[in-house]
N, C-alpha and C positions, 0 to 999 in steps of 0.2 A: 815023978815023971808023969804021971797019969794027969796030975793036978795041972801041971804046965801046958800038957796036951788039950785038956779041956779049956783052959784059957784062951790059947790060941784058935782053937774053933769057934770060941764065942766072939774073940775080936774080928775074926774074918766074916763071920755072919752079920756082925753089926755094920761093917765097912760095905759090905755088898748091899745090905737093906738100904743105908745112906745113899750109896751110889744110885740105886734103883729109884729111889725117891726123888733125887735131884733130877735125873733123867726123865722122870715123869713129870714133873713141874715145868721144866723147860720147854717139853713137848705141848702141854697145855698151853703156856704162854704164848708158844709159837702159833699155836692153832687159833688162839684168841685175837692175836694180831692179824692173822691172815684174815679171819672173819669180819674184823673191824675195818681192814682194807678193802675187802670185798664189799662190805655194806656201803662204804664212802664211795666207791666207784659206781655201785648201782644207783645211789641217791644223785650222783653228778650226772649221770647220763639220762637222757628221756626215754620214757616208756618204749619199748619196741626197738631200741639201739643197743646192740651188744656191745660189747668193750672191743672185741675183734674188728667190728665194723668201723668203730671210731678210730682205731689205730691203723686201719688199713687206708683211710683216707689221707692223713697227714702225720706220717710218725714223727717227723722232726719238730712239728709244732707244739706236740704234747710236752716234749723235754724243755721247752723255752718257757721261763718264769720272767716276772717283772724284774727280777734283779739282772736278768740278760739285756734288758733293753736300755738304750741309750737315748732314743729319742722316739716320739709318737705324735701322731698328728690325727685327730678324728674328722672326718669329713661326712656331712650329709647331702645326700643327693636325690632329686627328683627325677624319676624315669617315666618320662611320657610314652604311653603305649602306642600313641598316634605317630610317632615318629617311626622310619623304617626299620632303623637299626634295633629297636625294641619291640618290633612286631611280634618274634618268637614268643614272647611271654603271654602275648594276647591270643594267637591263633594256635589251634582252632578254637573257635567259639564252641563247638559241640565236640564231644568226644567221637573220633574217626580213627577206626582200625586200630585201637589201643592207644592212641594219643590223646592226651589231655593237655589244656593250658595250665599253667602255674597256678591260678587261683582255684579250678577244680581239685587239683592235686591236695593244696591246703586245707579246703574245705573237707575234702574226703579224710584227710588224716586227722583233723580236729573232731570231726563227728565221730571217728572211731577211737578218739581217746589216745591216739599214738603220740602226739606232740603237744607241749603246753603253748598257752598263749597268755600275753603279759598286757596289762593295761596301756594304753597310749596314753602317757602324761603330756601335758604341754610343756615341751621342752626337756623333760627330764625322763631317762630311760633307766628303770631299774628291774633287773630280771632277776627277782626273789620270789619266794613262795607267798610273800606278803602281798604282792602285785599280781598274782597269777589270778587272771580272770576265768570264770566258769564258761564253758561253751554254751550252756543254755542261756546266759546273760547275752553273749554276743548274737545269738540267733534271734532272741526277743527284741533286742535293741534295734536291729537292722531290719526286721520284719522277714524273716527267713523261715518259710514254713518247714517243720521237721516232726518226726514220730520217733517214739523211743524205740531203739534196736532190740533185737533178741539178744538175751545175755546180759542185758543193762542192769546194773547195780548201783546202789546209792554212792559206793566208795568209788566206782568207776563206771560213770554214766556213759552210755553210748547214744548215738542218734542215727536215723536213717533220713537222708534229704533227696528228694528226687532231682533228677538231672535238670527238668525244666524249673526247679526252684532255686536253683544256684545262680545267683546275679553276677556271673562272670562278664556279661556284657557291660555291666556298669563300673565295673573296676578297670579304670582306664589309666592308673598310674600306680607308682609304688614309690616309697621312701625306703632308702637303704643307709645303712651307717657303715662307712669304710674306716679301718684303722690301718694306718700307714707306719709302720714299725720299723726301727733298726736295731738289731741285736748284734751284740758283741760275739756270740758263738758262730754265726754264719758269715757275719761281717756284709750284710746285704739289707736291701730295702724290701720289705715283705707287705704288699698290700693285701687285705683280707676284709670280706664282709662280716661284719659283728651282728647285723639284725637287719629284718626286712619287714615292711608294714605296708598291706595293700590299702588302697586309698578308693573309696566309693565315690562315684561323681553321680549324684542323684538331683533331679530337678525338683524344685518347691512345690507346694499346692497350687501357687498361682503363675506357676511357669518362670519364665527368666531363665538366667544362666544356672547352669548345674552347680550346686554346692559340694565341696569335697569334704567327705568324712573318713579321716584316718580309722581304720577298724581296730587294729591291735598289732602288737609287736610280736614277732616269732625270733627266737634265736637262730642263726643260721647254722650253728652246729647241730641243732636238733633237727632241722629240716634237710641238711645235706645229704645224710645216707640215703634218703628217699629220692633226691632229685639226681643221684648217679644211675637210678634204674629207669628214668624217663629219657628216651632220645627225642630229639626235636631238630626241625629243620631250620637253619638259620639264614639261608639264602636262597633266592628264587633261581639261581643259576645252578644249583646243586640240590635237585628234590631228594637226597639220600638223607635221611635223619641219622648222622653219623655222630652228631654232636649231643653230649647230655646237657641238662639244665646246669649241673654241677661246672661242667667245662665252659658253659657260657657265662657263668659269673666269674669263675676263677681265672679264666683269660681275659676278662674284660671286655667281651664283645658288647656289652650295653652302652648306651649313651645317656648320661645323667647331668642335670645342670647343678651345680653347687648352690644349695639354699642356706646352708648354715655351716659353721665350724664350730668345734667345741671351745667356749671362751668363758671368761670369770663371769661376765655379766648376763649370760645366758640369752644371748639376744641373736636374731636371724640376721642374715646379710642385708636383708631390705630394711631391718631396723637401723644397722650400722651404717648403710650407705643409702640414704633416701633419693639421692640423684641417680637417673639409669646409667647414665654414662660412669659414674664413679662405681656403680655396682658391677657393670661389666668389666671394668678395669680391674676392680679386686678379684672378681672370679677368674680373670685370665692370669692375674699374678699368682694366686694360689695354685692353681693347674701348672703354670709354668714352674713355680717352686718345687712341686712334686715331681715333676718329669725332670728337673735338673739337679735334684738333690743329690744323688747317688754319684753323679759325674763330678761332683765340686767336692766330694770327701777325700779323694784321693790326690797327693802331689803327682804330677806328670813326671815320667822318666826322662833322662837326657835325650833318647831317641825322640820322644813325643815332642818336646820342646824344639828340637832341631827341625823336624818334620813341619811344625807349626811355622817356624820362621822361614822355612823354604817355601811353603805356601804363600805366605804373606809376600815375599819377594817376588814370586811369580805372579801374584795378583798384581803388584805394584808395577813390575815390568810390563805386563799385558796393558794395563792403562796408560804407561807412557807411549807404547808402541800405537795404541789405537789413537791418542792424541797427536802423534806426528804424522800419521798416514791419513788422519781424517782430512786436512785441506787438499790432499791430492784427489781425493774421490768427490770433493764438491764441486758442484759445477761453477763456473767462472762468472762473475758478476757482470753486470752491464757495463759498468765503466771499464772494467778490464777488457771486455771485448772492444769497447769503443776505442780505447788506447791503442789494443793490437792493429785495428784497422786504420788508425791514424798513422801509425808507423810503416804501414805498407803502402800508404799513398804516394810518398814521394817517389819511389821506384816507379810506379805507373805513370806519374807524371812525367819523369824524365824520359821514359820511353815514348811517351805521346809527343812530348816536344821534340825530341830526334826526329821522329817520323815525319813531324810537320815541318821541320826545316829541310829535310832531305827532298820532301815533296815541293818545297817553295824553290829550293835550287833548281830542281828540274824544270820547273815551269819558266824560271829566269832564263835558262840555257835555251829553251825552246822559242822564247820570245827572241832572243839574240839572233837565232838561225832565221 
């Protein structure tokens, strides 16, 4: 009996030890998976942007993948800051009461190492670490005076730029990339900005027209959390800065001319349509297609078809009524007035002849007497 009891105790101890070992292995595997996921999330976000900030901006967009997309169109626009609708991106030229224009915000974030910048390639936009451009190269390339900031290291360099040395007055336009997508998860068209590039307008050494220098690309998702913290005045009729830069872009308050669409030959609109009239027609056609895309997706209901038919009938009836009533309101022609006068003349002639005969008769009678 004692031997059986010892055997049972030994088996129980072995089973307990195996369960504890399995639980420890599962716990370590879960911790390693969690650490790998956290590491991936940290790498996918820009420096200074937390996962909570990114999820707070657009929680639905993070769950949408390329497998959910059914249609996508990539549009390139040129935002001219001299246009009144794009003026909030340029003014104020100098910081006033905590308000800064867009380019000063971008340069401050770049100098502090909080957002990455990517090389502006001719017609190709690749946002990977291979094409990430150092901030020092940008400052040297465009002759922007800077100094190393306190706490700057080789791995994370930081720079200090005086407000007078920031060329915000020369950045007179921006290039933006729009993604128009239709996904099956929400069944709606979603326009969003993918990237933005400031364009420097700088005159040459011998004068003449200013030459445009696209400086670099910035992913809008990297820039967006900081744009939500800066309010801006978007109208002269309301001087309250109640709108943020992110609202300005998300709500489409800007005005931009389409200068390119993503195509297989990687050509701009001006290259595809050399004639100015054809170019304007192509731009209007693309914009009209984007505006009416969602309305053409769904089959109209019976009530909508009936309402459209009634509207067409009412329009046709209104046109017929106008056509009938129109001659009544027009002034009669000269020939019509002449005909009317000619018809009235015989009556007057009869009256005058009768009067003349009566007077002649009286005169004859007087002669007889």
